[in-house]
N, CA and C of each residue as an Amber inpcrd file, in Angstrom:
protein
   354
   0.8790000  -1.3860000  -0.0840000  -0.0700000  -0.1880000   0.1590000
   0.8410000   1.3590000  -0.0800000   0.4740000   2.1800000  -0.7530000
   1.1260000   3.5610000  -0.6970000   1.2620000   4.2660000   0.2510000
   2.1820000   4.7430000   0.5100000   2.2260000   5.6460000   1.5810000
   1.6430000   7.0470000   1.4360000   0.7650000   7.5950000   1.7360000
   0.2630000   9.0260000   1.5790000   1.1730000   9.9970000   2.4000000
   1.4610000  11.3670000   1.5760000   2.1100000  12.1430000   2.1250000
   1.0060000  13.0050000   2.7510000   1.4590000  13.4850000   3.7010000
   0.6860000  14.7730000   4.7340000   0.5780000  15.9040000   3.8670000
  -0.2080000  16.8320000   3.4680000  -0.2180000  18.1800000   2.7920000
  -0.4180000  18.7990000   3.4180000   0.0240000  20.1900000   3.5390000
  -0.4300000  21.3220000   4.2420000  -0.9860000  22.4820000   3.6130000
  -2.1010000  22.8120000   3.6830000  -3.1450000  24.1330000   3.2120000
  -2.7910000  25.3130000   3.9600000  -2.8080000  26.5520000   2.8750000
  -3.0480000  28.0250000   3.5580000  -4.0270000  28.0340000   4.1640000
  -5.1160000  27.6070000   3.3660000  -6.5800000  27.4790000   3.4950000
  -7.1290000  26.5400000   3.0350000  -8.2860000  26.1950000   3.9080000
  -9.0670000  24.9800000   3.6820000  -9.5980000  24.6810000   1.8290000
 -10.0900000  25.8290000   1.5080000 -10.5730000  26.0520000   0.0710000
  -9.4540000  25.2030000  -0.7500000  -8.0250000  25.3580000  -0.3350000
  -6.9590000  24.4980000  -1.1800000  -7.2560000  22.9990000  -1.4710000
  -7.6270000  22.2150000  -0.1770000  -7.6850000  20.9620000  -0.2930000
  -9.0360000  20.8200000  -1.3560000  -9.9420000  21.5150000  -1.2730000
 -11.0440000  21.4460000  -1.9900000 -11.2660000  21.5640000  -3.1970000
 -10.3910000  22.8530000  -3.9040000 -10.1950000  22.5970000  -5.0830000
  -8.7500000  21.5460000  -5.7880000  -8.1160000  21.1770000  -4.8030000
  -7.1990000  20.0210000  -5.1090000  -7.9650000  18.6330000  -5.7470000
  -9.2220000  18.5690000  -4.5690000  -9.8510000  16.9690000  -5.3290000
 -11.0400000  17.3680000  -6.2370000 -11.4700000  18.6740000  -6.2730000
 -12.4600000  18.9650000  -7.2010000 -12.2770000  19.6860000  -8.7820000
 -10.9940000  20.2850000  -7.9720000 -10.8020000  21.7050000  -9.1020000
 -10.2590000  21.0890000 -10.6090000 -10.0580000  22.2570000 -11.5390000
 -10.0080000  21.8300000 -12.7680000 -11.3020000  21.8490000 -13.7830000
 -11.1340000  21.9280000 -15.0300000 -11.9850000  21.7340000 -15.6480000
 -12.7860000  20.8410000 -15.7940000 -12.6190000  19.3910000 -15.7180000
 -13.3730000  18.5560000 -16.1570000 -14.0780000  17.8070000 -14.7600000
 -13.4150000  17.9110000 -13.5850000 -14.2310000  16.9680000 -12.3610000
 -15.1770000  17.5830000 -11.9460000 -15.2540000  19.1090000 -12.2810000
 -16.2710000  20.0260000 -11.6570000 -17.6680000  19.4570000 -12.5900000
 -17.5430000  19.2900000 -13.9710000 -18.6280000  19.0300000 -14.7750000
 -19.1020000  17.7370000 -14.2840000 -18.0040000  16.6660000 -14.3570000
 -18.4260000  15.1860000 -14.0430000 -19.2770000  15.2510000 -12.7060000
 -18.8620000  15.7820000 -11.8420000 -19.7670000  15.8770000 -10.4440000
 -21.0670000  16.3940000 -10.2400000 -20.9500000  17.5680000 -11.2550000
 -22.4750000  18.0160000 -11.6700000 -23.5460000  17.1560000 -12.2240000
 -22.9160000  16.4010000 -13.0550000 -23.7160000  15.6540000 -13.8770000
 -24.1440000  14.4380000 -13.0500000 -22.9610000  14.0400000 -12.1680000
 -23.8180000  12.8060000 -11.0870000 -24.5380000  13.4510000 -10.3340000
 -24.6550000  14.3700000  -9.9250000 -25.1680000  14.9220000  -8.8920000
 -26.7950000  14.9880000  -9.5470000 -27.0030000  15.8160000 -10.5840000
 -28.3050000  16.1050000 -10.6760000 -28.8670000  14.8300000 -11.8520000
 -27.9670000  14.0150000 -12.1320000 -28.4330000  12.8090000 -13.0510000
 -29.5560000  12.0870000 -12.1630000 -30.2280000  10.9580000 -12.9320000
 -31.3870000  10.6300000 -12.4580000 -30.7110000   9.0000000 -11.6040000
 -29.1910000   9.0070000 -11.7900000 -28.6890000   7.7640000 -10.7740000
 -27.5360000   7.4610000 -11.2050000 -26.6830000   6.4830000 -11.0570000
 -25.6810000   6.2110000 -11.6180000 -25.3270000   6.3470000 -13.1010000
 -24.2090000   6.7390000 -13.5580000 -24.1140000   6.8220000 -14.8040000
 -22.9540000   5.6270000 -15.4780000 -22.9110000   5.7370000 -16.6400000
 -21.9670000   4.8180000 -17.1450000 -20.7570000   5.9950000 -17.8760000
 -19.8230000   5.2660000 -18.1220000 -18.8820000   6.1980000 -19.0310000
 -19.5210000   6.6750000 -20.1030000 -19.8470000   5.6960000 -21.0630000
 -20.7360000   6.2640000 -22.2690000 -21.7310000   7.5410000 -21.9900000
 -22.3540000   7.2080000 -20.8470000 -23.5030000   8.5470000 -20.6660000
 -23.0100000   9.5930000 -20.1900000 -21.7500000   9.9140000 -19.4630000
 -20.7610000  10.7110000 -18.9240000 -20.1470000  11.4570000 -20.4330000
 -19.6860000  10.5650000 -21.2110000 -18.8560000  11.1540000 -22.3430000
 -19.9690000  11.9790000 -23.1240000 -21.4630000  11.6660000 -23.5600000
 -22.3390000  12.1370000 -24.2460000 -22.9350000  13.2640000 -23.6370000
 -23.0070000  13.5000000 -22.1950000 -23.1020000  14.4840000 -21.4600000
 -21.8330000  15.6260000 -21.5260000 -20.7470000  15.3640000 -21.9000000
 -19.5070000  16.2830000 -21.9150000 -18.9690000  15.9120000 -23.1820000
 -19.5040000  16.2830000 -24.2240000 -18.9670000  16.0470000 -25.3790000
 -17.6560000  16.3980000 -25.9120000 -16.9720000  17.4920000 -24.8370000
 -15.7690000  18.0530000 -25.4690000 -14.7170000  17.5970000 -24.9800000
 -15.0680000  16.7590000 -23.6790000 -13.6650000  15.8540000 -22.9200000
 -13.6620000  14.5160000 -23.7160000 -12.2950000  14.0630000 -23.8370000
 -11.8230000  12.9120000 -24.4520000 -11.6690000  11.8240000 -23.5950000
 -12.1270000  10.7940000 -24.2970000 -12.1250000   9.4820000 -23.4880000
 -11.0030000   9.3220000 -22.4040000 -10.0680000   9.4030000 -23.0580000
  -8.4600000   9.1030000 -22.0510000  -8.7590000  10.1370000 -20.7590000
  -9.1940000  11.2540000 -21.0980000  -9.4380000  12.4380000 -19.7300000
 -10.4830000  12.2370000 -19.1770000 -11.5920000  11.6060000 -19.5930000
 -12.8190000  11.1850000 -18.5950000 -12.2350000  10.2400000 -17.7110000
 -11.6730000   9.1740000 -18.2850000 -11.4930000   7.9810000 -17.5460000
 -10.2990000   7.8790000 -16.3210000  -9.2170000   9.0140000 -16.9010000
  -8.4940000   9.4680000 -15.6660000  -9.2600000  10.3280000 -14.5980000
  -9.8580000  11.3260000 -15.0730000 -10.5460000  11.8120000 -14.0360000
 -11.4560000  11.3820000 -12.9910000 -12.3270000  10.2890000 -13.5160000
 -12.9240000   9.4280000 -13.0520000 -12.3130000   8.7000000 -12.0440000
 -11.1260000   8.1450000 -12.4890000 -10.0920000   7.5570000 -11.4120000
  -9.4390000   8.2830000 -10.0930000  -9.3810000   9.7630000 -10.8470000
  -8.8890000  10.5430000  -9.6540000  -9.8130000  11.1160000  -8.4050000
 -10.9890000  11.1410000  -9.0240000 -12.5900000  11.3940000  -8.0240000
 -12.5580000  10.2170000  -7.4790000 -12.4780000   8.6660000  -8.0910000
 -12.5930000   7.2830000  -7.2710000 -11.4840000   7.2340000  -5.9910000
 -10.1870000   7.4790000  -6.7270000  -9.1640000   7.5110000  -5.5490000
  -9.6110000   8.6420000  -4.3350000  -9.9760000   9.7330000  -4.5600000
 -10.1050000  10.5850000  -3.6020000 -11.4320000  10.5410000  -2.8440000
 -12.0190000   9.4790000  -3.0590000 -13.2430000   8.8910000  -2.3590000
 -15.0830000   9.6980000  -2.5480000 -14.6710000  10.5300000  -3.6640000
 -15.5750000  11.4120000  -4.0390000 -16.7350000  10.4900000  -5.0680000
 -16.5520000   9.8450000  -5.4680000 -17.0380000   8.7490000  -6.1510000
 -16.8850000   7.3010000  -6.2090000 -17.6560000   6.6480000  -6.4230000
 -17.5880000   5.1480000  -6.6110000 -17.8140000   4.5560000  -7.7880000
 -17.4030000   3.3440000  -7.8390000 -17.3810000   2.5890000  -9.3140000
 -17.7290000   1.3690000  -9.1450000 -18.9160000   1.0120000  -9.6250000
 -19.4770000  -0.4790000  -9.4620000 -19.3880000  -1.2760000 -10.8340000
 -18.5490000  -2.3780000 -10.6220000 -18.5220000  -3.3570000 -11.8580000
 -19.6030000  -4.2420000 -12.0950000 -20.4450000  -4.2230000 -12.8010000
 -21.2890000  -5.5480000 -12.7630000 -20.7050000  -6.7040000 -13.6030000
 -20.8150000  -8.0790000 -13.1250000 -20.1470000  -9.1500000 -13.5770000
 -21.0860000  -9.5830000 -14.8070000 -21.0220000  -9.1920000 -15.8220000
 -21.9750000  -9.5160000 -16.9800000 -21.0920000  -9.2330000 -18.6610000
 -21.6090000  -9.6510000 -19.3960000 -20.7230000  -9.5380000 -20.8660000
 -22.0140000  -8.6360000 -21.6130000 -21.5750000  -7.7720000 -22.0460000
 -20.0960000  -7.2310000 -21.8440000 -20.3910000  -6.2650000 -20.4690000
 -19.0000000  -6.0030000 -19.9610000 -19.1360000  -5.5930000 -18.8410000
 -19.9860000  -4.2030000 -18.5920000 -20.2180000  -3.8350000 -17.7280000
 -21.0010000  -2.9120000 -17.2180000 -20.6880000  -2.1750000 -16.1950000
 -19.9050000  -1.1170000 -15.9440000 -19.4800000   0.0950000 -14.9950000
 -20.2680000   0.8420000 -14.9390000 -20.6360000   1.4870000 -13.5000000
 -21.3160000   2.7380000 -13.4700000 -20.6580000   3.6350000 -12.1200000
 -20.7260000   4.9120000 -12.3720000 -20.1940000   5.8140000 -11.1490000
 -21.7020000   6.5040000 -10.5240000 -21.0280000   6.5120000  -9.6090000
 -22.0790000   7.4360000  -8.6050000 -21.6380000   8.2930000  -7.7010000
 -22.2090000   9.1290000  -7.0130000 -21.5540000   9.9260000  -5.7680000
 -21.2280000   8.7840000  -4.6940000 -20.4070000   9.1000000  -3.8800000
 -20.1050000   8.3610000  -2.7860000 -20.6640000   9.3080000  -1.5500000
 -20.5920000   8.6630000  -0.3640000 -21.1920000   9.3330000   0.8010000
 -20.5620000  10.5340000   0.9580000 -18.9020000  10.5080000   0.9420000
 -18.1840000  11.8970000   0.8730000 -18.9810000  12.7020000   0.0140000
 -18.7640000  12.2280000  -1.3460000 -18.9750000  13.1140000  -2.5900000
 -20.4010000  13.4190000  -2.2910000 -21.1950000  13.1680000  -1.7390000
 -22.8940000  13.6800000  -1.4940000 -22.8080000  14.6390000  -0.4090000
 -21.6080000  15.0930000   0.1290000 -21.6320000  16.1540000   0.7750000
 -21.0500000  17.2700000   0.3750000 -20.9990000  16.9380000  -1.1310000
 -20.5760000  18.3770000  -2.1410000 -21.7660000  18.5700000  -2.6600000
 -23.2280000  17.9340000  -2.1550000 -24.2520000  18.0910000  -3.1130000
 -24.7350000  19.9330000  -3.0790000 -24.3570000  20.4050000  -1.4460000
 -25.1440000  22.0110000  -1.5850000 -23.9610000  22.5540000  -2.4250000
 -23.0070000  22.3650000  -2.4560000 -22.0240000  23.3910000  -3.0200000
 -22.2960000  23.1270000  -4.5230000 -22.5020000  21.8160000  -4.8770000
 -22.9040000  21.9790000  -6.7010000 -23.8510000  22.5160000  -6.9450000
 -25.0480000  22.1760000  -6.2050000 -26.1080000  22.9710000  -5.9440000
 -26.0370000  24.4760000  -6.5380000 -25.3040000  25.2410000  -5.1670000
 -25.0680000  26.6710000  -5.3090000 -24.2610000  26.9240000  -6.5500000
 -23.5390000  26.2290000  -7.1970000 -22.5620000  26.6260000  -8.3180000
 -23.6600000  26.6500000  -9.4170000 -24.3500000  25.5170000  -9.2820000
 -25.6530000  25.6080000 -10.6740000 -26.3870000  26.7010000 -10.7110000
 -27.2920000  27.0390000  -9.5850000 -27.9250000  28.2060000  -9.2370000
 -26.9440000  29.5880000  -9.5420000 -26.0750000  29.7000000  -9.1380000
 -25.0190000  30.8540000  -9.6380000 -24.7650000  30.8100000 -10.9370000
 -24.5790000  29.6660000 -12.0340000 -24.2300000  29.7260000 -13.0360000
 -25.9230000  30.2170000 -13.7310000 -26.6330000  29.4420000 -13.4980000
 -28.1410000  30.1170000 -14.0870000 -28.4810000  31.6620000 -13.9670000
 -28.1090000  32.2300000 -12.6690000 -28.1070000  33.4840000 -12.9660000
 -27.0970000  34.4010000 -13.5160000 -26.3440000  33.8400000 -13.7080000
 -24.9930000  34.5250000 -14.6200000 -25.1520000  34.7110000 -16.0840000
 -25.7620000  33.1680000 -16.4480000 -26.3480000  33.1750000 -17.6480000
 -27.3630000  34.0330000 -18.3170000 -28.2980000  34.1140000 -17.5850000
 -29.4640000  34.6900000 -17.6720000 -28.8730000  36.5950000 -17.1120000
 -28.3460000  36.8180000 -16.6430000 -27.5650000  38.1200000 -16.4520000
 -26.9400000  38.6880000 -17.4610000 -26.5040000  37.6810000 -18.3520000
 -25.7930000  37.7330000 -19.5110000 -26.4500000  37.7910000 -20.8920000
 -27.6950000  37.1510000 -20.5350000 -28.4450000  36.5840000 -21.4910000
 -28.0050000  35.6780000 -22.6330000 -27.0650000  34.6930000 -21.9690000
 -26.7280000  33.7320000 -22.7040000 -27.6600000  32.6620000 -22.5420000
 -27.6560000  31.7030000 -23.2450000 -28.6200000  30.4850000 -23.3750000
 -27.8370000  29.0830000 -22.9470000 -28.4230000  28.5900000 -21.6540000
 -27.5130000  27.3140000 -21.5600000 -27.7550000  26.3060000 -22.2560000
 -26.8700000  25.4820000 -22.5780000 -26.9280000  24.3240000 -23.4780000
 -27.5230000  22.9950000 -22.6710000 -27.6830000  23.2300000 -21.5990000
 -28.1260000  22.1600000 -20.8060000 -28.6160000  22.4430000 -19.1340000
 -30.0680000  22.6500000 -19.1420000 -30.8740000  22.8270000 -17.9740000
 -31.0150000  21.8380000 -16.9760000 -30.9130000  21.9330000 -16.1560000
 -31.1670000  20.6860000 -14.8860000 -32.4020000  20.6590000 -14.1930000
């Protein structure tokens, strides 16, 4: 088992950004948060068409390693793998909802049309 190094943060928000920061992780989490339930990789790819398959898999692995999402593999042919928010990930629900609400207000204020409304 790998020994994890202890990180020191100047402010707690640094820890949050380390886990959910970046262009893709937040989008992945928002789709898992507002979706109808667990999502397959292909469903996430369809929901975020700009992300490459390689980047999607990498981001999903990192979120799983950080305990934010869970990956469930079903023993069937062809294999079925789904992702969903973990208990720890669900603790981000209010933050994700607030980001979504802020984004809707910002879009409305700028009179842009959202490509996806939840």
